[in-house]
C-alpha positions as CSV (number, residue, x, y, z in Angstrom):
1,M,0.0,0.0,0.0
2,A,2.8,2.4,0.9
3,V,4.5,1.7,-2.5
4,Q,1.3,2.5,-4.3
5,D,0.9,5.8,-2.3
6,F,4.5,6.7,-3.1
7,A,3.9,5.9,-6.8
8,R,0.8,8.1,-6.9
9,S,2.5,10.9,-5.1
10,D,5.5,10.6,-7.5
11,L,3.1,10.9,-10.4
12,D,1.3,13.9,-8.9
13,E,4.6,15.8,-8.4
14,R,5.7,15.2,-12.0
15,P,6.1,18.5,-13.8
16,E,3.7,19.2,-16.6
17,N,4.9,18.4,-20.0
18,V,6.2,21.4,-22.0
19,P,5.6,20.6,-25.7
20,S,8.1,21.3,-28.4
21,E,7.9,24.9,-29.7
22,L,8.5,23.7,-33.2
23,D,5.8,24.0,-35.9
24,D,4.4,20.7,-37.2
25,L,6.6,20.5,-40.3
26,T,9.8,21.4,-38.5
27,H,8.9,18.9,-35.8
28,A,8.4,16.2,-38.5
29,E,11.8,17.1,-40.0
30,M,13.4,16.8,-36.6
31,R,11.8,13.4,-36.0
32,M,13.0,12.2,-39.4
33,L,16.6,13.5,-38.8
34,Y,16.5,11.9,-35.3
35,A,15.5,8.5,-36.7
36,E,18.1,8.8,-39.5
37,S,20.9,9.6,-36.9
38,V,19.8,6.6,-34.8
39,E,20.0,4.3,-37.9
40,V,23.5,5.7,-38.8
41,I,24.7,5.0,-35.3
42,R,23.4,1.4,-35.4
43,F,25.0,0.9,-38.8
44,A,28.4,2.3,-37.7
45,K,28.3,0.1,-34.5
46,T,27.4,-2.9,-36.6
47,Q,30.3,-2.2,-39.0
48,Q,32.7,-2.0,-36.0
49,W,31.7,-5.5,-34.8
50,K,31.8,-6.9,-38.3
51,S,35.2,-5.4,-38.8
52,L,36.4,-7.1,-35.6
53,G,34.9,-10.4,-36.7
54,A,36.3,-10.1,-40.2
55,I,39.9,-9.4,-39.0
56,L,39.8,-12.3,-36.7
57,V,38.7,-14.6,-39.6
58,V,41.6,-13.1,-41.7
59,F,44.0,-14.0,-38.9
60,V,42.8,-17.6,-38.8
61,A,43.2,-17.7,-42.6
62,L,46.7,-16.3,-42.4
63,I,47.6,-18.9,-39.8
64,G,46.3,-21.6,-42.1
65,L,48.2,-20.1,-45.0
66,S,51.4,-20.1,-42.8
67,Q,51.3,-23.9,-42.7
68,F,52.3,-23.8,-46.4
69,A,55.1,-21.4,-45.5
70,A,56.9,-23.7,-43.0
71,Q,60.1,-23.8,-45.0
72,K,59.7,-20.4,-46.6
73,P,60.8,-17.5,-44.3
74,L,60.0,-14.9,-46.9
75,L,56.3,-16.0,-47.0
76,S,56.2,-16.1,-43.2
77,N,57.5,-12.6,-43.0
78,L,55.0,-11.5,-45.7
79,I,52.1,-13.0,-43.6
80,I,53.3,-11.2,-40.5
81,A,53.6,-7.9,-42.3
82,L,50.2,-8.4,-43.9
83,S,48.7,-9.1,-40.5
84,F,50.1,-5.8,-39.1
85,L,48.9,-3.9,-42.1
86,C,45.4,-5.4,-41.8
87,S,45.3,-4.7,-38.0
88,G,46.3,-1.1,-38.6
89,G,43.5,-0.7,-41.2
90,V,40.9,-2.3,-39.0
91,I,41.8,-0.2,-35.9
92,Y,41.8,3.0,-38.1
93,S,38.3,2.0,-39.4
94,M,37.0,1.3,-35.9
95,A,38.2,4.8,-34.8
96,L,36.5,6.3,-37.9
97,Y,33.3,4.5,-37.1
98,Q,33.5,5.8,-33.5
99,A,34.0,9.4,-34.7
100,W,31.1,9.0,-37.1
101,Q,28.9,7.8,-34.2
102,N,30.0,10.8,-32.1
103,T,29.0,13.2,-34.9
104,E,25.5,11.6,-35.0
105,R,25.2,11.8,-31.2
106,R,25.9,15.5,-31.4
107,K,23.1,15.8,-33.9
108,L,20.8,13.8,-31.5
109,R,21.7,16.2,-28.6
110,E,20.9,19.2,-30.8
111,I,17.6,17.7,-32.0
112,G,16.7,16.6,-28.5
113,A,17.1,20.2,-27.2
114,H,14.0,21.1,-29.3
115,L,11.8,18.2,-28.2
116,S,9.2,18.2,-25.3
117,S,10.3,18.3,-21.7
118,Y,9.2,14.6,-21.3
119,A,11.5,13.6,-24.2
120,K,14.3,15.5,-22.6
121,A,13.8,13.9,-19.3
122,I,13.7,10.4,-20.8
123,R,16.9,11.1,-22.8
124,A,18.6,12.3,-19.6
125,V,18.0,8.9,-17.8
126,K,21.4,7.7,-18.8
127,S,24.1,10.3,-18.3
128,S,26.4,11.1,-21.2
129,R,29.4,10.3,-19.0
130,E,28.1,6.8,-18.3
131,A,27.3,6.3,-22.0
132,N,30.8,7.4,-23.0
133,V,32.3,5.0,-20.6
134,H,30.3,2.1,-22.1
135,R,31.1,3.2,-25.7
136,Y,34.8,3.6,-25.2
137,T,35.1,0.5,-23.0
138,L,33.7,-1.5,-26.0
139,L,36.0,0.3,-28.4
140,V,39.1,-0.5,-26.3
141,F,37.9,-4.1,-26.1
142,M,37.6,-4.3,-29.8
143,I,41.0,-2.8,-30.4
144,A,42.6,-5.1,-27.7
145,S,40.9,-8.1,-29.5
146,V,42.5,-7.1,-32.8
147,L,45.9,-6.6,-31.1
148,M,45.7,-9.9,-29.3
149,G,44.6,-11.7,-32.4
150,N,47.6,-10.2,-34.3
151,A,50.0,-11.2,-31.4
152,M,48.7,-14.7,-31.5
153,L,49.2,-14.9,-35.3
154,V,52.8,-13.7,-34.9
155,L,53.5,-16.1,-32.0
156,F,52.1,-19.0,-34.1
157,V,53.8,-18.1,-37.4
158,S,57.2,-16.9,-36.2
159,P,58.5,-20.3,-35.0
160,L,57.8,-21.7,-38.5
161,Y,60.8,-20.0,-40.1
162,R,63.4,-20.4,-37.3
């Protein structure tokens, strides 16, 4: 009973919704731009994960290829050099995807400033600091995975030409 009373009193104290001051056409444009930015963020994040998966598959393929290079040090060196080149490219791509997402998030914040007070309150549930910690923790994990995969490839391939 006390919980219900608390919930009712919490609802009664909720400030009144202040609607967006935008006209209907501009509001529709903002909603469209908002949805577009959300989709771009999803796409970029998906590309980051696919890039991670793809480079790990490439590492496995290079390890498989290295089995044919057991007696050919030049081919082993080429495989290792190629792995470093691919790792650098993927890490660079991941950083670009992250920057792209940050640009879209800035758009979302700007659009959100013109929405109703309820929309602003809902968007403020998760702090931007907390969201940044989550995003960059995942990015660091992805980059560390690429570096560990490359290190494992080098450790596996390098004994083959000694």
